[in-house]
TIMI-467952 format. One record per residue (C-alpha): residue number from 1; x, z, y negated; residue in three letters. Coordinates in nm, 4 decimals. Example, Ala and Ser with C-alpha at 12.3 -4.5 7.8 and 13.67 -1.06 7.14 Angstrom:
# residues 2
num	xx	zz	yy	residu
1	1.2300	0.7800	0.4500	ALA $
2	1.3670	0.7140	0.1060	SER $
//
This chain:
# residues 373
num	xx	zz	yy	residu
1	3.4058	-1.2757	15.9753	MET $
2	3.5208	-1.5721	16.1918	LYS $
3	3.3474	-1.8157	16.0259	LYS $
4	3.4799	-1.7018	15.7047	ILE $
5	3.8576	-1.6519	15.8361	LEU $
6	3.7818	-2.0333	15.9567	SER $
7	3.6975	-2.1590	15.5863	LEU $
8	4.0389	-2.0227	15.4547	LEU $
9	4.2528	-2.1205	15.6868	LEU $
10	4.1256	-2.5147	15.6076	MET $
11	4.1656	-2.4230	15.2290	ALA $
12	4.4927	-2.3537	15.2480	ALA $
13	4.5530	-2.6674	15.3791	ALA $
14	4.6353	-2.7708	14.9762	MET $
15	4.6162	-2.4926	14.8376	THR $
16	4.8883	-2.2207	14.7384	ALA $
17	4.8665	-1.8584	14.9114	CYS $
18	4.7454	-1.5495	14.8051	THR $
19	5.0153	-1.2675	14.8206	ASN $
20	5.0611	-1.0885	15.0594	ASP $
21	5.1148	-0.7079	14.9467	ASP $
22	5.1049	-0.5360	15.3078	GLN $
23	5.3971	-0.8004	15.3963	TYR $
24	5.7394	-0.6529	15.4641	SER $
25	6.1386	-0.7940	15.4590	TRP $
26	6.1943	-0.5264	15.6770	ASP $
27	6.1292	-0.7696	16.0700	GLU $
28	6.4281	-0.9277	16.1087	ASP $
29	6.4190	-1.3049	16.0748	PHE $
30	6.6937	-1.4239	16.3138	ALA $
31	6.5610	-1.2082	16.5595	ASP $
32	6.2315	-1.3812	16.5575	LEU $
33	6.1675	-1.5351	16.9179	THR $
34	6.0194	-1.9400	16.9796	ALA $
35	5.6896	-1.7011	17.0360	THR $
36	5.7071	-1.6049	16.7433	ASP $
37	5.8339	-1.9238	16.5368	THR $
38	5.7495	-2.2480	16.4597	ILE $
39	6.0138	-2.4911	16.4666	HIS $
40	6.0146	-2.7790	16.2532	ILE $
41	6.3348	-3.0410	16.1959	GLY $
42	6.3289	-3.2262	15.9388	ILE $
43	6.6023	-3.5264	15.8825	THR $
44	6.6561	-3.7457	15.5429	TRP $
45	6.8291	-4.0834	15.5864	SER $
46	6.8202	-4.2656	15.2178	GLY $
47	6.4291	-4.2739	15.1710	SER $
48	6.3679	-4.2734	15.5705	ALA $
49	6.2735	-3.9033	15.7190	VAL $
50	6.2924	-3.8433	16.0939	SER $
51	6.0861	-3.5045	16.2084	VAL $
52	6.0808	-3.3868	16.5098	THR $
53	5.8989	-3.0508	16.6922	GLY $
54	5.5760	-3.1476	16.4503	ASP $
55	5.3428	-3.1016	16.7659	SER $
56	5.0943	-2.9459	16.4968	TYR $
57	5.0933	-3.2411	16.2695	GLY $
58	5.2236	-3.0155	15.9958	TYR $
59	5.4421	-3.2651	15.7957	VAL $
60	5.3776	-3.5935	15.5998	SER $
61	5.6061	-3.8612	15.4880	THR $
62	5.5819	-4.1627	15.2283	ASP $
63	5.8926	-4.2610	15.1584	GLY $
64	6.1703	-3.9851	15.1372	GLY $
65	5.8991	-3.7424	15.0138	LYS $
66	5.7891	-3.5047	15.2482	VAL $
67	5.4628	-3.2993	15.2436	THR $
68	5.4493	-2.9924	15.5151	VAL $
69	5.0879	-2.8586	15.5289	THR $
70	5.0370	-2.5452	15.7553	SER $
71	4.7381	-2.3708	15.8975	GLY $
72	4.9501	-2.0905	16.1638	THR $
73	4.9810	-1.7633	16.1391	ASN $
74	5.2897	-1.7269	16.2739	LYS $
75	5.6298	-1.7649	16.0906	PHE $
76	5.7153	-2.1500	16.0038	LEU $
77	6.1156	-2.2788	16.0116	GLN $
78	6.1763	-2.6084	15.8770	LEU $
79	6.5323	-2.7226	15.9915	THR $
80	6.6673	-2.9673	15.6700	LEU $
81	6.9105	-3.1752	15.7363	SER $
82	7.0461	-3.5347	15.5999	GLY $
83	7.0849	-3.7152	15.2693	THR $
84	6.8842	-3.8919	15.0116	SER $
85	6.8581	-3.9006	14.6620	THR $
86	6.5140	-3.9959	14.6454	ASN $
87	6.3737	-3.7524	14.8315	GLY $
88	6.1585	-3.4292	14.8192	SER $
89	5.9877	-3.1052	14.9806	LEU $
90	5.6824	-2.9991	14.9084	ILE $
91	5.5207	-2.6909	15.1365	ILE $
92	5.1719	-2.5871	15.1804	TYR $
93	5.1457	-2.3015	15.3754	SER $
94	4.9140	-2.0272	15.4983	TRP $
95	5.1672	-1.7736	15.6193	LYS $
96	5.5432	-1.6829	15.5672	LYS $
97	5.7778	-1.9875	15.6669	LEU $
98	6.1537	-2.0420	15.5513	GLY $
99	6.3402	-2.3129	15.5350	ILE $
100	6.7065	-2.2745	15.7110	VAL $
101	6.9726	-2.5683	15.4824	LEU $
102	7.1761	-2.7524	15.7769	ASN $
103	7.4140	-2.9746	15.5389	ASN $
104	7.1436	-3.1061	15.3362	LEU $
105	7.2197	-3.3228	15.0575	GLN $
106	6.8740	-3.3891	14.8771	LEU $
107	6.8036	-3.4919	14.5215	THR $
108	6.4717	-3.5947	14.3678	ASN $
109	6.4456	-3.8025	14.0483	PRO $
110	6.1260	-3.7131	13.9660	GLU $
111	6.0803	-3.3408	14.0137	GLY $
112	6.1913	-3.0224	14.1817	PRO $
113	6.4295	-3.1241	14.5015	ALA $
114	6.2308	-2.8724	14.6908	ILE $
115	5.9093	-2.6967	14.5641	ASN $
116	5.7273	-2.4187	14.7724	ASN $
117	5.3803	-2.3425	14.6633	GLN $
118	5.2887	-2.0795	14.8567	CYS $
119	5.3449	-1.7405	14.7163	SER $
120	5.4369	-1.6140	15.0920	LYS $
121	5.7730	-1.4564	15.1638	THR $
122	6.0223	-1.8254	15.1713	PHE $
123	6.3294	-1.7059	15.3306	VAL $
124	6.6254	-1.9374	15.2599	VAL $
125	6.8701	-1.9767	15.5692	THR $
126	7.2150	-2.0868	15.4400	LEU $
127	7.4461	-2.0979	15.8317	PRO $
128	7.7773	-2.0635	15.8725	ALA $
129	7.9657	-2.3474	15.8121	ASN $
130	7.7145	-2.5327	15.5915	THR $
131	7.7355	-2.7166	15.2941	VAL $
132	7.4337	-2.8138	15.0709	SER $
133	7.3016	-2.9866	14.7274	THR $
134	6.9686	-2.9229	14.5685	LEU $
135	6.9678	-3.1590	14.2628	THR $
136	6.6352	-3.2386	14.0136	ASP $
137	6.5686	-3.5107	13.8185	GLY $
138	6.6094	-3.5540	13.4189	THR $
139	6.2528	-3.5951	13.4014	THR $
140	5.9676	-3.4429	13.6119	TYR $
141	5.6707	-3.6855	13.6679	THR $
142	5.3461	-3.4743	13.5906	GLU $
143	5.1746	-3.3333	13.8363	GLN $
144	4.8876	-3.1000	13.9178	THR $
145	5.0900	-2.7765	14.0476	PHE $
146	5.3896	-2.6351	13.8696	ASP $
147	5.7266	-2.7954	13.8975	GLN $
148	6.0135	-2.4811	13.7495	LYS $
149	6.2879	-2.5781	13.8897	GLY $
150	6.5121	-2.7373	14.1386	THR $
151	6.4329	-2.4452	14.3803	LEU $
152	6.1274	-2.3556	14.3077	PHE $
153	5.8595	-2.0951	14.4881	SER $
154	5.5378	-1.9369	14.3910	GLU $
155	5.6156	-1.6761	14.6490	GLY $
156	5.9045	-1.3968	14.6891	GLN $
157	6.2898	-1.5755	14.8158	ILE $
158	6.4677	-1.3955	14.9693	TYR $
159	6.8162	-1.5519	15.0444	PHE $
160	7.0439	-1.4854	15.3891	GLN $
161	7.3283	-1.6612	15.5571	GLY $
162	7.7284	-1.7294	15.5446	THR $
163	7.6996	-2.0715	15.4006	GLY $
164	7.6814	-2.2124	15.0777	SER $
165	7.4457	-2.3990	14.8697	LEU $
166	7.4677	-2.6139	14.5230	THR $
167	7.1769	-2.5922	14.3131	VAL $
168	7.2323	-2.8950	14.0266	ASN $
169	6.9391	-2.8379	13.7417	GLY $
170	6.8662	-3.0924	13.5027	HIS $
171	6.5524	-3.0740	13.3484	ALA $
172	6.4219	-2.7100	13.3924	LYS $
173	6.5822	-2.4060	13.5813	ASN $
174	6.7952	-2.3878	13.9165	GLY $
175	6.6169	-2.1379	14.0824	ILE $
176	6.2483	-2.0224	13.9782	ALA $
177	6.0229	-1.7782	14.1342	SER $
178	5.6581	-1.6453	14.0041	ASP $
179	5.7067	-1.3635	14.2312	ASP $
180	6.0991	-1.1927	14.2992	TYR $
181	6.3708	-1.2894	14.4881	ILE $
182	6.6462	-1.1069	14.6955	VAL $
183	6.9818	-1.2698	14.7096	PHE $
184	7.1410	-1.1242	15.0357	ASP $
185	7.3828	-1.2984	15.1286	GLY $
186	7.5537	-1.7126	15.1104	GLY $
187	7.7863	-1.8577	14.8816	THR $
188	7.5270	-2.0161	14.5999	VAL $
189	7.6373	-2.2218	14.2688	SER $
190	7.3703	-2.2945	14.0028	VAL $
191	7.4614	-2.5943	13.7762	ASN $
192	7.2515	-2.6742	13.4639	VAL $
193	7.3091	-2.8826	13.2173	ALA $
194	7.2102	-2.8937	12.8448	ASP $
195	6.9332	-3.0683	12.9161	THR $
196	6.7784	-2.7997	13.1170	GLY $
197	6.6942	-2.4256	13.0932	THR $
198	6.7987	-2.1010	13.2797	ASN $
199	7.0090	-2.0938	13.6282	GLY $
200	6.7667	-1.8597	13.7635	ILE $
201	6.4117	-1.7255	13.6396	LYS $
202	6.2160	-1.4684	13.8421	VAL $
203	5.8947	-1.3348	13.7216	ASN $
204	5.8457	-1.0212	13.9405	ASP $
205	6.2146	-0.9335	14.0212	GLY $
206	6.5604	-1.0146	14.1093	PHE $
207	6.7911	-0.7682	14.3238	THR $
208	7.1394	-0.8464	14.4816	MET $
209	7.2698	-0.7251	14.7625	ASN $
210	7.5353	-0.9103	14.9174	GLY $
211	7.7079	-1.2711	14.9153	GLY $
212	7.8638	-1.4639	14.6204	THR $
213	7.6662	-1.6177	14.3215	LEU $
214	7.8160	-1.7936	14.0638	ALA $
215	7.6067	-1.9469	13.7650	ILE $
216	7.6954	-2.2172	13.4538	GLY $
217	7.4334	-2.2798	13.1986	VAL $
218	7.4761	-2.4939	12.8716	SER $
219	7.1311	-2.5678	12.7199	ALA $
220	7.0877	-2.3999	12.3423	PRO $
221	6.9362	-2.0406	12.4120	GLY $
222	6.9841	-2.0592	12.8081	ALA $
223	7.0548	-1.7738	13.0669	ARG $
224	7.2318	-1.7161	13.3698	GLY $
225	6.9386	-1.5314	13.4607	ILE $
226	6.6575	-1.4756	13.3092	LYS $
227	6.4239	-1.2150	13.4798	CYS $
228	6.0775	-1.1229	13.3323	ASP $
229	6.1012	-0.7167	13.5580	ALA $
230	6.3921	-0.5080	13.7079	ARG $
231	6.6772	-0.6351	13.8189	THR $
232	6.9101	-0.4693	14.0222	THR $
233	7.2436	-0.4878	14.1518	PHE $
234	7.3745	-0.3412	14.4998	ASN $
235	7.6058	-0.5328	14.5863	GLY $
236	7.7679	-0.8735	14.5897	GLY $
237	7.9911	-1.0992	14.3752	THR $
238	7.8003	-1.2672	14.0164	LEU $
239	7.9753	-1.5160	13.7756	ALA $
240	7.7693	-1.6557	13.5124	ILE $
241	7.9059	-1.8706	13.2478	THR $
242	7.6882	-1.9706	12.9231	THR $
243	7.7999	-2.2029	12.6838	THR $
244	7.5214	-2.3104	12.4731	GLY $
245	7.4413	-2.1521	12.0975	ASP $
246	7.1260	-2.0254	11.9675	CYS $
247	6.7901	-2.2283	12.0522	LYS $
248	6.5614	-2.2313	11.7196	ILE $
249	6.1832	-2.3063	11.7330	GLU $
250	5.9749	-2.3808	11.4341	THR $
251	5.5989	-2.2775	11.5164	THR $
252	5.3321	-2.3303	11.1993	ASP $
253	5.6500	-2.2614	10.9529	GLY $
254	5.8138	-1.9510	11.0982	VAL $
255	6.1226	-2.0173	11.3124	SER $
256	6.2434	-1.7972	11.6116	ASP $
257	6.5992	-1.7699	11.7045	THR $
258	6.7177	-1.7303	12.1176	THR $
259	7.0409	-1.6669	12.2012	SER $
260	7.2187	-1.7515	12.5394	CYS $
261	7.2645	-1.4543	12.7544	ALA $
262	7.4382	-1.3714	13.0805	GLY $
263	7.1793	-1.1725	13.2107	ILE $
264	6.8169	-1.1369	13.0501	LYS $
265	6.6056	-0.8285	13.1252	SER $
266	6.2773	-0.7706	13.0616	ASP $
267	6.2788	-0.4436	13.2183	SER $
268	6.5268	-0.1462	13.3435	LEU $
269	6.8925	-0.3683	13.4333	LEU $
270	7.0453	-0.1244	13.7276	THR $
271	7.3807	-0.1564	13.8738	ILE $
272	7.4959	0.0697	14.1605	ASN $
273	7.7492	-0.1394	14.3275	GLY $
274	7.9494	-0.5613	14.3606	GLY $
275	8.1258	-0.7168	14.0821	THR $
276	7.9854	-0.8496	13.7572	ILE $
277	8.1680	-1.0967	13.5559	THR $
278	8.0262	-1.2802	13.2396	ILE $
279	8.1665	-1.4901	13.0027	ASN $
280	7.9542	-1.6658	12.6452	SER $
281	8.1193	-1.8813	12.4550	SER $
282	7.8216	-2.0344	12.2400	GLY $
283	7.7214	-1.8888	11.8610	ASP $
284	7.5733	-1.5798	11.9488	GLY $
285	7.5853	-1.5626	12.2802	GLY $
286	7.5745	-1.2594	12.4886	LYS $
287	7.6488	-1.0824	12.8317	GLY $
288	7.3426	-0.8900	12.8965	ILE $
289	7.0174	-0.8579	12.7117	ASN $
290	6.7377	-0.5989	12.8449	CYS $
291	6.4557	-0.5064	12.7028	ASP $
292	6.4953	-0.1377	12.8397	GLU $
293	6.7910	0.0643	12.9844	ASN $
294	7.1324	-0.0917	13.1275	VAL $
295	7.1879	0.1890	13.3571	ASP $
296	7.5308	0.2107	13.5912	MET $
297	7.6249	0.3873	13.9033	TYR $
298	7.8651	0.1900	14.0520	GLY $
299	8.0230	-0.1146	14.1034	GLY $
300	8.2423	-0.3692	13.8514	THR $
301	8.1018	-0.5007	13.5432	LEU $
302	8.3390	-0.7358	13.3297	THR $
303	8.2014	-0.8864	13.0312	ILE $
304	8.3545	-1.1347	12.7262	THR $
305	8.1640	-1.3286	12.4958	THR $
306	8.3917	-1.5528	12.2651	THR $
307	8.1213	-1.6461	12.0339	GLY $
308	8.1089	-1.7196	11.6601	SER $
309	7.7885	-1.5119	11.4112	ASN $
310	7.6646	-1.7734	11.2591	ASN $
311	7.3044	-1.7415	11.3047	ILE $
312	7.3002	-1.4820	11.6180	GLY $
313	7.5374	-1.2099	11.6948	LYS $
314	7.8092	-1.2526	12.0314	PRO $
315	7.6768	-0.9043	12.1645	LYS $
316	7.8431	-0.7596	12.4908	GLY $
317	7.5713	-0.5633	12.6444	VAL $
318	7.2427	-0.5111	12.4187	LYS $
319	6.9341	-0.3229	12.5208	SER $
320	6.6689	-0.2013	12.3315	SER $
321	6.6072	0.1640	12.4783	THR $
322	6.9892	0.2960	12.5998	GLY $
323	7.3181	0.2102	12.7851	ILE $
324	7.4168	0.4040	13.0532	ILE $
325	7.7494	0.4266	13.2612	VAL $
326	7.7744	0.6710	13.5276	ARG $
327	8.0658	0.5383	13.7539	GLY $
328	8.2324	0.2572	13.8473	GLY $
329	8.3987	0.0830	13.6154	SER $
330	8.2513	-0.1157	13.2714	PHE $
331	8.5116	-0.3768	13.0584	THR $
332	8.3006	-0.5087	12.7695	VAL $
333	8.5059	-0.7682	12.5296	LYS $
334	8.3058	-0.9265	12.1946	VAL $
335	8.5342	-1.1388	11.9311	SER $
336	8.2428	-1.0842	11.6844	LYS $
337	7.9788	-0.7781	11.6235	SER $
338	7.9546	-0.4934	11.8176	TRP $
339	8.0870	-0.4942	12.1806	ALA $
340	7.7851	-0.2389	12.3006	CYS $
341	7.4156	-0.2378	12.1403	ASP $
342	7.1786	0.0658	12.2179	ASN $
343	6.9566	0.0325	11.9259	GLY $
344	7.1075	0.2814	11.7324	THR $
345	7.2509	0.1981	11.3229	ASP $
346	7.5144	0.4125	11.3826	SER $
347	7.8781	0.2213	11.2960	ASP $
348	8.0697	0.4892	11.5583	ASP $
349	8.1201	0.3244	11.9224	PRO $
350	8.0440	0.6366	12.1167	ALA $
351	7.6988	0.6564	11.9592	GLN $
352	7.6401	0.3270	12.1022	ARG $
353	7.7256	0.3563	12.4438	VAL $
354	7.6289	0.6922	12.6825	THR $
355	7.9209	0.8436	12.9183	ILE $
356	7.8247	1.0803	13.1764	VAL $
357	8.0454	1.2454	13.3888	GLY $
358	8.3954	1.2275	13.3409	SER $
359	8.5817	0.9117	13.3340	PRO $
360	8.9127	0.8431	13.3747	THR $
361	8.9428	0.5855	13.1229	THR $
362	8.7266	0.6199	12.8095	SER $
363	8.8072	0.3630	12.5140	THR $
364	8.5271	0.2818	12.2827	LEU $
365	8.5907	0.0583	11.9633	SER $
366	8.3423	-0.1614	11.7946	LYS $
367	8.4455	-0.4919	11.9699	ARG $
368	8.6013	-0.2933	12.3291	SER $
369	8.4828	-0.0724	12.5335	VAL $
370	8.6043	0.0579	12.8681	ILE $
371	8.4688	0.2731	13.1031	ILE $
372	8.6297	0.3732	13.4491	LYS $
373	8.5380	0.6276	13.7035	TYR $
//
């Protein structure tokens, strides 16, 4: 067994990790002591990089490009600071790790600013009174590993802290994870140009518990948040703006049209709390587009779509199975098409949304639905 473990540790040096299903976020990383954590500092100054605390030789540099390769079983914490317009960070690690963004201004003109190739837990900490910015290039140099956005992780991403982070995307997504994303704190702005795609792209679920998140996307067919699994809002403040028109792709003579959406969820979308504001102005743009139920228990949801319906239909909330409002404040207004579409063909607005309980305000029309408890 010891021999097998040793071989696995060696192989992990240049290989993305496998999921640790037994690992839980319940552990409080903020209270980890020095014996639990390996601390390494990385500071950029143009194309030069200085490294502190790396007694294990985990960090290698090539100009402003930094590679971290770790085989430790401990929590690896990287504190990142400085400024570079030609720098990047790629991480290969055997176990869970985190980065602390300490007034980091990092631009990679050839790909992601930060690329975590480990599928373990990845904690992004934004300390108080810090302002950091990550920017990718307009084109990505082809690599043998995934590069899906300015800030990309093969594993789960947890955002925490009270500082601020701006993520600028030019070629692909702003933030992307092949696992799930939990947003617990911080003030994060994601801006994706019309040459990019989504603000946040996540495979296995998105949860927002607190903090402030602002997303702006302008590409055709782009989504503020594109989640392939469940999407849950428990708290915090979210503001999304989409300005792109429909994206039309033709394959073998068959055209496929994709409209913009503030949130596109392929599974259940639940709102328990928090404040969500979505504005969409492009042709066919939608506020929320969900393949399963949109279920609201509390919080405040405000959606406005002002796009035309030349190609797509600019609906406020679209669900393939149901829109259920049980609490909170639900306000959806559109200039074209329907404010709410739950899959029914009925011309009665009351048939397009399910109201549970006795709201204090219930005003339903084709282009305006206001429900408040």
